[in-house]
N, C-alpha and C positions, 0 to 999 in steps of 0.2 A: 504494500500500500504506500502511495506517495501523496504528499500534500504540496501543491504548487501555488505560489502566490504571485500575482501580477499587480503592481502599483498603478492604479488608474489615476488617482490624484493623491494629494497629501493625506486625504481623509477617506478615500474610497479604494477598496481592494477587491480584486477578483480572486477568490480562493477555489482551487479545483482539487477534488479528491479523486484519485485514480486507484482502482483496485482490480484484482483478477479473481477468477473463481477459486483459485488456490487460497487467496486471502480470506475468502468467505466459506471455504469448505467445511471447517469445523462448525460454524454456525448452522450451515445447511444440514449437516449430518445430525446434529442435535435436534433440529426442528423436525426433520423427517421421522426420527425415532419417536419423538414426543407425539407427533400427529398420528403415526401408525398405531401407537398404543391406545389412542382414543377413538380411532375410526371403526365403524362397523359397516361391513359390506356383505350383501347376500352371498352365501356360499363359503364364507370364512368366519372362523371364530374371532371374537373381539380381540384386537391387537395382533392378529395373525395374517392380516392382508399382506400379500407379497409386496416388498418394497418397490419393485418395478411398476406395479399397478398404481401404488400411491404416487410415485413420481410422475407417471404418465397422466393420471387423472387430476392431481392437485399440485404438481410440481411448480407450475408457473406462479400460482398464488402464494404458495409457501415461501418460495425463494424471494418474491417481491416483498413480502412482509419482513423477511430477515434482512433484505437489503436496506429497507427503510429504517429498520432498527439499528443496523450497522452505521448508516450515515448519521443518524441522530446521535449515536454514541461517540463517533469520531468528532462530530461538531462540538458536543458538550465537553468532552474530555481533553480534546487537543486544540481545537480552534478557539473556543471561548477563553480558556486560560491564557493562551498565547497572544490573542489580538484584542480581547475585551470589546466585542462589538457593541456599538450603540445604534439605537433605532432597530427597526424590524429587518433582520437579515432576509435578503431576497434570493430564493433559489432560481437562478436564471437558466440552468440547464441540467438535464437528467438523461443518461443513456446507459442501457444495459444490453449490449450486443456482443455476440461472439465471445461470451464469457469475460467481457471486460466492462467494468463499471466506471463511469465518468460523471461526476456531479459538480456543478459549478454554483458557487454562491457569490453574491455581491454583498460585501460587508462594509459597514461604516466604522471608522475608528475615531477615538476621542481626539479632537484638534489640540495641537500644542500651541500655546500662546502665553505671553507674559502680561500680567495686569498693567494697565496704564497707570501713570502717576495720578492717583486719585486726588491729591492735593491741588492739582492743576486743573481739575474739572470744575466747571461752573454749572450748577443746577438751579433752575427756577423754583421758587417756593412762594406760594400764595400766602399772604399774611393779612388777616382781616379781623378787626375788633368790632363787634356789633355795636351800632350806635343807638341812642334813644329814639332817633327818628325811625330807624328800621323796626324797632320794637313797636312803636305806635302804628306803623304801617301793617305789621303782622297782626296786631290786635284788631285793627280795622277790618282786615280780611276775615279774622275769626268771627267778628260781630256780623259781618255780611253773610258768612256761611250759615249762621244761625238765624238770619233774618229772612225777608221775603220781598219780592218785587210787587209793588202796588201800582195799579193802573192810574194814570193821571190824565187830566184834560189840559188843553192849552198847547203852547209851543214846545217843540223839542229843544232841550238844553244839552250841554256837554255831559251832564250827569245822568242822562236817560239811557234806558234800553228800549230799542224799538223792534217791533216785529213787522217784517215786510214780506211781500211777494216780489221776487225779482223776475221780470219778464224780458227775454231777449228781443231786440229790435232788428228788423232786416235793414238792408242798405237804404231803403226809402223811409226808414223811421217808423214802420208799422210793427205793432206787437206780434210776436210769434208765440201764440198762447200754448202751443204744445211744448215750448221750451220755457216752462215756468218753474221756478224753484220757490215753493211755497213755505211760508212760516219761518223764514230765516230770522234768527234773533241776533241783533247787533248791539253789543255793549259799547256805547260811544266813549266810555272812559278808557277803553283799551287802545293801545297804540295800533293794534292790527285793524282798528275801525277808523283810522284817521281820514282816509279818503271818503268814506261814507259820511263821516261827521260833517265834513265841509259842505256836503250837498244837502244834508238833512236838517241842520240847525235852523230853527225858526219855523219849520213845517209842523203840521198837525196830523192827527189820525185822519185818514181819508184822502190826504194829499198824495200826489204822484210826482216823482222827480226823475228826469232823464239824465243819465250820467254815463261817463266813459271811463274805462280802466285799461291800462296797458299803453303800449307805444307802437307806432307804425302799423305794420301788418298784423301785429298781435293785439291790436286795440279792440276791446269789446264794448258794445253800446247796448244799454238796457234801461228799462224803466223800473223804478222802485216804487211800489205801492204800499204806503204806510197803513198798517192795520191796527197797531196798538202802540201806545207810549207808556212806559213805566218808570217809576223811581224806586231805588232801593230803600226799603224800610229795615234798617239794621237792628239787631238785638241791642239791648241796653247793657252797658258795661257796669256790672254790679258785683258785689261780693259773692252772691249766689252763682252768677255766671262764672266768676273766677274759680270757685270751688268745683263746679261741674266740669269746666273745660280742662282743668289741671289734674283731674282724677283725684281730687282731695288734697293735693299737695300745696295749693295756695288757698289761704283762708280769706283773703281780701284782695282788693284791686292792686294795692302796692306789691303784695307778695306775688300776684299773678304776673305783673310786669317783670319782676325779677326772675320768675319761673320761665317766662317766654324768652327773656334775654339769655338765660342759661341754656335753654334748649337750642336756640339759634346759634349760640357760640359753639356748642358741642357739634352742631351740624357743620359749621364752617371749619372747625378744627379737624374734623374727620375728612372733610372734603380736601382740605389743605394737605393732609397726610396722603390721601389717595392720589392727588394730583402730583405731589412730590415723587411718589413711587413711579408713576408713569414717566415723569420728566427725567428721573434718574436712570430708568431703563433705557430711555431714548438716548441720553447722553453717553451711557456706558456702551451700548451696542454700537453707537456711532464711533466711539473712541477705539474700538477693538476690530481690527481687520483680519478675520480668519474665515476659512471656508467651512461649510457644514457638510457632513456626509449626505449624499443624494438620498439614501434610504431613509434617513431621519427626516428630511424635508418632506418626502413623500408621505411618511407616517403622520406628520403633523397636518398636512393638507387633507389626507383621508379622514382624519379626526374632525376636521371642519365640516366635511361633507356629511359625516355620520351625525354630527350635531344638528346640521340643517335637516336631516331626515327625522331625527327625534322631535325637533321643533314642529314638524309637519305631520306628527302623528304616526311616525314609523315608515312613511313613504315620501320620497322626494316629490315635490309638486310637478304636475305634468309640464313637460317642456323644459325642466330644469337642466341647464347646461353644466354638468359636473366638472368637465375639463376646463371650461371657460371660467367657472367659479374658482377652481384651483389656481389658475393663472392669475386671476385678480387678487387672490389672497396670498400669493407667493411671498411678497415682501414681508407680510405680517408673520408668515410661518418661519421665515429666516430670522426675523427679529426674535420671535419666541424661542427658537432653537438656540440662538446665540446667547440669549439671556440665561438659559438653563445652565450652560457651561460657565458663563461669567459668574453667576450666582454661586455655583458650587466652588469656584476658585476663591471667591470672596469668603465663603464659609470656612474654607481651609486656611485662609490668610488671617482673618480677624481672630483676636483672642476673645475669651469669654463668650463664645458663641454656643457653648454646650447648653443643652436643655436641662433645666432644674425643675424639681417638683412644683415649685411655686409658679413657674412659667406655664405648666400644664393647667394648674388650677385657674390661673387668670384667663387663659385662652378658653377653657370650658365655660367659665362664668360668662364671658362675652358672647360665646356662641349660644349658650342657653337663653340669655336675654334676647338675642336676635330672633330665635325661633319660638319663644314663649314656652320653654321647657325648664325643668329644674336641672341643677348641676348633676345631681345623682342620676337622673334619667339619661343625660348625655354621656356620663361616664359609663353607664351600663351599655349604651348603644355602641360606644367606641370599643368596649371590651369584647363585644360580640362580632365586631367587624374589624379585623386586623388591618385591612387595607386602609380603612378610614383613620385608624390610629396612626399609620405611617403618614397619611396626608396631613394630619394634625401636626405631627412632628416637623414635617417639611415646612408648613405654614409658620410655625413658631421660629424655626431657624431663619426663614426669609424675613420675618418681622425684625429679628435681631440684626440682620444684614442692613436693613434700611435705617435702623437706629444708628448703627455705626457709620453708614455713609453720610448721614446728616451731620455727624461730628467731623468727618474728614474732608468732604468736598467743600468748595466755596459756594455758599448759598446766595443766590440773587433774589432777594426778597422783593416781591411785587404786590401791589394792592390787587384786590379781586378784579377791578376794571382793567388794570394793566396786564394782569395775567390772562384774562379772557381775550383781550385784544391781541396779545402776542400769539396765543394758541390759534385764534382764528386766522391770523396772517400765515402761520405755519401750515395750517390745514389747506388754505387756499393755494399755497405753493405746490402742495402735493397733488 
């Protein structure tokens, strides 16, 4: 038996196993004897069927099973320890002819690279302290969610919600009744209703307005028929409201304002952490130039397609272009694959990255709160699902990596507006 290796790239290898019948003879003999002892054929006592008949009737299947077992054994005992494949190894060739076996694998190996100088990397971080004005705006929204719209007479103002029928107009300005969108509700306080507000202010229920939206050939002309005008009747801000909306944590209005501010700050702090992670991954994958094994990239792309299938109830939508989708997602797959290796190297480099019992307790408490379970219930679940336990340990290690990164890299602190604008500019470039 021989194992031959061809270097396709720095991270891709083609490994060929070559063997002869002589190499497999012992396995074949044992298999034939075992099978003969179990077989029952008419005219022969159990286990006494002539070996020639066994080989003639069942030889092909028996030998193929043993060949597959032999290949698996060689792969696990010789190829895996020597080359430590990453990704799903791909069998690209299999031949058993003229008593000669030839099996070809495409194998990915771990890329070799040095960590970039982390101190020289700059990573954006959103920093935002919730203002009293934002708290008041959020309380206003809470009061409106518990309030109701009340129909009013008279002219439409900027604080109104209007219900309209929108009727398309042909090139001569005549209504196309079959192209009517009935009972559209337009909250004129919203930025999205800006164009409508300009045309509707001062009108009343029963009035009609002709307006145009769009530019050039994309311009649409239609008639807005006002059916109803309403004003928001918000709930009253009271101690009772505060108690109810806070789940009993705020006993009065002042405590409710503090409660809302704390909730909002927690949200922005978590958002800041999540956005920092994405920015750090972007910066680190950009700073490291190394190739990924082809089989690993294929594996990640296949997982994307499988996820799309699960999201569609187990079957891909009709007409779904799987190959086109993979091509579209290739950059993301490469980014994800690169980060997996970078993250592992960071874990090997940073000190104090080991997992302690208190880390597990903290993680479980957080997950339990997220899913509305108790810590004991979640501990029991993890204990019964070893794979989930390993996922938890991986998540904890990565959490520690990001904490360390925030201490090492140069942070470019941006306000939420600056951060959002910069991300939008980057997205537009892509």
